[in-house]
C-alpha positions as CSV (number, residue, x, y, z in Angstrom):
1,M,15.2,-2.6,-7.9
2,K,13.9,-5.3,-10.2
3,H,10.2,-6.0,-10.3
4,S,9.5,-9.4,-8.8
5,G,6.1,-10.1,-10.3
6,L,4.8,-11.3,-6.9
7,L,1.5,-9.6,-6.1
8,L,0.7,-8.3,-2.6
9,C,-2.9,-9.2,-3.2
10,S,-2.0,-12.9,-3.4
11,P,1.5,-13.4,-2.0
12,G,1.0,-17.0,-0.9
13,R,1.3,-18.3,2.7
14,G,-2.5,-18.3,3.0
15,L,-2.6,-14.5,2.8
16,S,-4.5,-12.3,0.4
17,C,-5.6,-8.7,0.2
18,V,-9.0,-7.4,-1.1
19,A,-8.8,-3.8,0.1
20,C,-9.5,-2.5,-3.4
21,C,-12.1,-5.0,-4.6
22,P,-13.9,-3.5,-6.4
23,P,-11.6,-0.5,-6.9
24,I,-14.2,2.2,-5.9
25,R,-13.1,2.8,-2.4
26,P,-13.8,6.2,-0.8
27,A,-10.8,8.2,0.6
28,G,-9.7,6.9,4.0
29,Y,-11.6,3.6,3.7
30,D,-10.4,0.8,5.9
31,H,-11.8,-2.7,6.4
32,A,-11.1,-2.3,10.1
33,D,-14.3,-0.2,10.4
34,H,-16.6,-3.0,9.1
35,L,-15.1,-6.3,10.0
36,G,-18.2,-8.1,11.3
37,S,-20.5,-7.0,8.4
38,L,-17.9,-7.7,5.8
39,R,-17.3,-11.2,7.0
40,R,-21.0,-11.9,6.8
41,L,-21.1,-10.3,3.3
42,L,-18.2,-12.4,2.0
43,A,-19.8,-15.6,3.3
44,E,-23.2,-14.7,1.7
45,N,-21.5,-13.9,-1.6
46,T,-19.7,-17.2,-1.6
47,R,-22.9,-19.1,-0.9
48,Q,-24.9,-17.2,-3.6
49,L,-22.2,-17.6,-6.2
50,R,-22.1,-21.4,-5.5
51,E,-25.9,-21.7,-5.7
52,Q,-26.8,-19.1,-8.4
53,G,-23.7,-18.8,-10.5
54,P,-21.7,-15.7,-11.5
55,P,-23.4,-12.3,-11.5
56,T,-25.0,-11.0,-14.7
57,K,-25.5,-7.3,-13.9
58,P,-23.1,-4.4,-13.2
59,I,-22.0,-3.5,-9.7
60,T,-24.0,-0.8,-7.9
61,G,-22.4,0.3,-4.7
62,Y,-19.1,-0.5,-3.0
63,W,-19.2,-4.3,-3.1
64,C,-18.8,-6.8,-5.8
65,P,-20.9,-10.0,-5.6
66,G,-17.9,-12.0,-6.9
67,L,-15.8,-11.2,-3.9
68,G,-15.9,-14.2,-1.5
69,Y,-14.0,-16.7,0.5
70,L,-11.4,-18.9,-1.2
71,D,-11.2,-21.3,1.7
72,S,-13.7,-23.3,3.8
73,A,-12.4,-21.6,7.0
74,G,-13.5,-18.2,5.9
75,R,-10.1,-16.5,6.3
76,Q,-8.8,-16.1,2.8
77,A,-10.9,-13.8,0.6
78,G,-10.5,-13.2,-3.1
79,C,-12.2,-12.8,-6.4
80,L,-14.2,-15.8,-7.2
81,L,-14.7,-14.6,-10.8
82,H,-10.9,-14.4,-11.6
83,P,-9.7,-16.6,-14.4
84,A,-7.2,-18.3,-12.1
85,L,-10.2,-19.9,-10.3
86,N,-12.3,-20.7,-13.4
87,Q,-10.1,-22.7,-15.8
88,G,-8.8,-19.6,-17.5
89,Q,-12.3,-18.1,-18.0
90,D,-12.6,-14.5,-16.8
91,L,-16.1,-14.0,-15.3
92,R,-15.6,-10.4,-14.2
93,G,-17.1,-8.8,-17.4
94,P,-20.7,-8.5,-16.3
95,T,-19.7,-6.6,-13.2
96,G,-18.6,-3.6,-15.3
97,F,-15.2,-3.5,-13.6
98,Q,-13.2,-6.1,-15.4
99,E,-10.7,-3.7,-17.0
100,K,-10.3,-1.5,-13.9
101,C,-9.9,-4.6,-11.6
102,A,-7.3,-6.0,-14.0
103,R,-5.1,-2.9,-13.9
104,E,-5.6,-1.9,-10.3
105,S,-2.5,-1.2,-8.2
106,C,-1.8,0.6,-4.9
107,P,1.4,2.1,-3.4
108,P,2.0,-0.8,-0.9
109,A,1.7,-3.3,-3.8
110,R,4.1,-1.4,-5.9
111,A,6.6,-1.1,-3.1
112,F,6.2,-4.8,-2.2
113,A,6.8,-5.9,-5.8
114,T,10.2,-4.3,-5.9
115,L,11.6,-5.9,-2.8
116,A,14.1,-8.7,-2.9
117,E,12.8,-12.2,-2.1
118,D,14.3,-12.3,1.4
119,Q,12.9,-8.9,2.2
120,R,9.4,-10.0,1.1
121,D,9.7,-13.2,3.1
122,A,10.7,-11.3,6.2
123,L,7.7,-9.0,6.0
124,L,5.2,-11.8,5.1
125,E,6.5,-13.8,8.1
126,L,5.2,-11.0,10.4
127,C,1.7,-11.4,8.8
128,Q,1.3,-15.1,9.4
129,G,-2.2,-16.0,10.8
130,M,-4.0,-12.9,9.6
131,D,-7.2,-13.2,7.7
132,S,-7.6,-11.2,4.5
133,L,-9.6,-8.3,5.9
134,S,-7.0,-7.7,8.7
135,F,-4.0,-8.3,6.3
136,G,-5.2,-5.6,3.9
137,S,-5.8,-3.0,6.7
138,P,-3.0,-0.4,7.3
139,R,-4.6,0.2,10.7
140,L,-4.6,-3.5,11.7
141,N,-1.5,-4.6,9.8
142,P,1.7,-2.6,10.5
143,V,3.4,-4.2,7.5
144,M,0.8,-2.7,5.2
145,R,1.3,0.6,6.8
146,L,5.1,0.2,6.5
147,L,4.8,-0.4,2.8
148,T,3.0,2.9,2.2
149,F,6.4,4.6,3.0
150,G,8.0,3.0,-0.1
151,P,10.3,0.1,-0.9
152,E,13.5,1.7,0.6
153,V,12.0,2.1,4.1
154,A,10.3,-1.3,3.9
155,A,13.6,-3.0,2.9
156,A,15.5,-1.3,5.7
157,A,12.8,-2.5,8.2
158,A,12.9,-6.0,6.8
159,G,16.6,-6.2,7.3
160,L,16.3,-5.6,11.0
161,G,15.1,-9.1,11.7
162,L,11.9,-8.2,13.5
163,G,10.5,-11.0,15.6
164,S,6.8,-10.1,15.5
165,R,4.1,-7.8,14.2
166,E,3.8,-6.3,17.7
167,E,7.4,-5.2,17.6
168,L,6.9,-3.4,14.3
169,A,3.6,-1.9,15.5
170,A,5.4,-0.4,18.6
171,W,7.4,2.0,16.4
172,P,5.7,5.4,17.1
173,W,6.8,7.0,13.9
174,L,5.0,4.4,11.8
175,H,1.6,5.8,13.0
176,E,2.6,9.5,13.4
177,T,4.5,10.2,10.3
178,P,2.9,11.0,6.9
179,P,3.7,8.2,4.4
180,A,4.6,11.0,1.9
181,W,7.8,11.5,3.8
182,G,9.0,8.0,3.0
183,W,11.6,9.1,0.5
184,L,13.0,11.7,2.9
185,L,13.1,9.1,5.7
186,A,15.0,6.7,3.4
187,R,17.6,9.5,2.8
188,R,17.9,10.2,6.5
189,L,18.3,6.5,7.4
190,E,21.4,6.5,5.2
191,D,23.0,8.6,7.9
192,W,21.1,7.6,11.0
193,G,21.1,3.8,10.2
194,A,18.1,1.5,10.0
195,A,18.2,0.9,13.7
196,A,16.9,4.4,14.2
197,M,13.5,3.2,13.1
198,A,13.1,1.6,16.5
199,S,13.9,4.9,18.4
200,A,11.1,6.7,20.2
201,D,12.1,10.1,18.9
202,L,12.3,9.3,15.2
203,A,8.9,10.9,14.4
204,A,10.0,14.2,16.0
205,R,13.4,14.2,14.4
206,L,12.0,13.6,10.9
207,A,9.2,16.2,11.4
208,G,11.9,18.7,12.2
209,E,13.9,17.8,9.1
210,A,10.8,18.0,6.9
211,Q,9.8,21.4,8.3
212,A,13.2,22.9,7.8
213,L,13.5,21.5,4.3
214,A,10.0,22.7,3.3
215,Q,11.0,26.3,4.4
216,R,14.2,26.2,2.3
217,L,12.3,25.1,-0.8
218,G,10.8,28.6,-1.1
219,P,7.2,29.9,-1.6
220,V,4.8,28.4,-4.2
221,P,4.9,30.6,-7.3
222,P,1.6,32.2,-8.5
223,M,1.5,29.8,-11.4
224,E,3.3,26.5,-11.4
225,Q,5.8,26.1,-14.1
226,G,8.0,23.3,-15.4
227,Q,7.2,19.6,-15.7
228,A,5.0,17.3,-13.6
229,L,7.1,16.0,-10.7
230,H,6.3,12.4,-11.5
231,T,7.9,12.7,-14.9
232,L,11.2,14.0,-13.4
233,C,11.6,11.5,-10.6
234,G,10.3,8.3,-9.1
235,E,7.0,7.8,-7.4
236,W,8.2,8.0,-3.8
237,E,10.5,11.0,-4.4
238,A,7.7,12.8,-6.3
239,R,5.3,12.3,-3.5
240,A,7.7,13.7,-1.0
241,W,8.4,16.9,-3.0
242,Q,4.7,17.4,-3.6
243,N,4.0,17.2,0.1
244,L,6.9,19.4,1.2
245,S,6.6,22.1,-1.6
246,N,2.8,22.0,-2.2
247,R,3.7,21.9,-5.9
248,R,3.0,19.3,-8.6
249,R,5.1,20.9,-11.3
250,V,8.7,22.1,-11.1
251,R,11.6,23.1,-13.4
252,S,14.3,20.5,-13.6
253,T,16.8,23.1,-12.4
254,D,14.7,23.7,-9.2
255,L,14.5,20.0,-8.6
256,A,18.3,19.7,-8.8
257,R,18.6,22.5,-6.2
258,W,16.1,20.8,-3.9
259,R,18.0,17.5,-4.1
260,E,21.2,19.4,-3.1
261,L,19.4,20.5,0.1
262,V,18.8,16.9,1.0
C-alpha cells in the first residue's frame, strides 16, 4: 500500500494523539490510568507557556512542559512548541527531545498511514467526539487497538461499514487476541471473510490456529542462525513469526517453509 502522509497524531476532524509525547513512555503505559491528573497538567502547561514562554531546560520525568491544549475547550492536545504552531520556528530544542520527537512513530500510526483514504475516513468517523487522551488510548479507543493488528486487519474492519465505536468494541477478539497475531489473522480472513471479525468465537479459532502453527515451526535452535526477521519480511509478518517461533533470526529457507504452512 502507498504511504498516505497523513499522521495519526494529527488526522484532522478535531482529533489528535499525544500518547508518545515525549517519547519516554514505560511499557504498558496508557493515558486511561491518569485522565484526571493529565487534564489538569495539560491545562497548567498551556497557562504557563502562555505566561512564561517556551521552556529553556531539558525534560526531567515523563512529561514535557510544551505539551498542552490546542483549543480553548481543553479537548485537543498537542505540542505547543511544534513549528506548525510557531510560524515555522521549532521550539522543541531546549527540551532535549527535539530529534527523538521528530522521528517518533508507533505501530498504529504506521498502519494508519498505509490505509486508503476511504478506510481512514471510516475509522476516524468512529472516533468523532473523543478528546485527545481518550483517542490515543488503546483501552478507551477500540480503533487504536484495532490498528495495533496492522493495516490489513484495520482495512478489513473499515470495509464492514461499522456504525459506532461501541460496535467495534463489542468484538471479543479485539481485546483477547495478541496484536502480534495480526498478520496471521489477515491471512485467515482471506478464507474466513472479513465478517468473521464480528463472530464471538474468532479469538478461540485464531488461538487454535496459532498454537498449531507454532508447534509445526519446530523447536528454537540452541543458537539462532540466519538473518533478522525484519530484514526478510514486513513489519507485521516479522512480528507474527517472532511471537510464534520465539526467534528473531531465521534462514530464508526456513521462512519459506513457514510460509508454506500458512
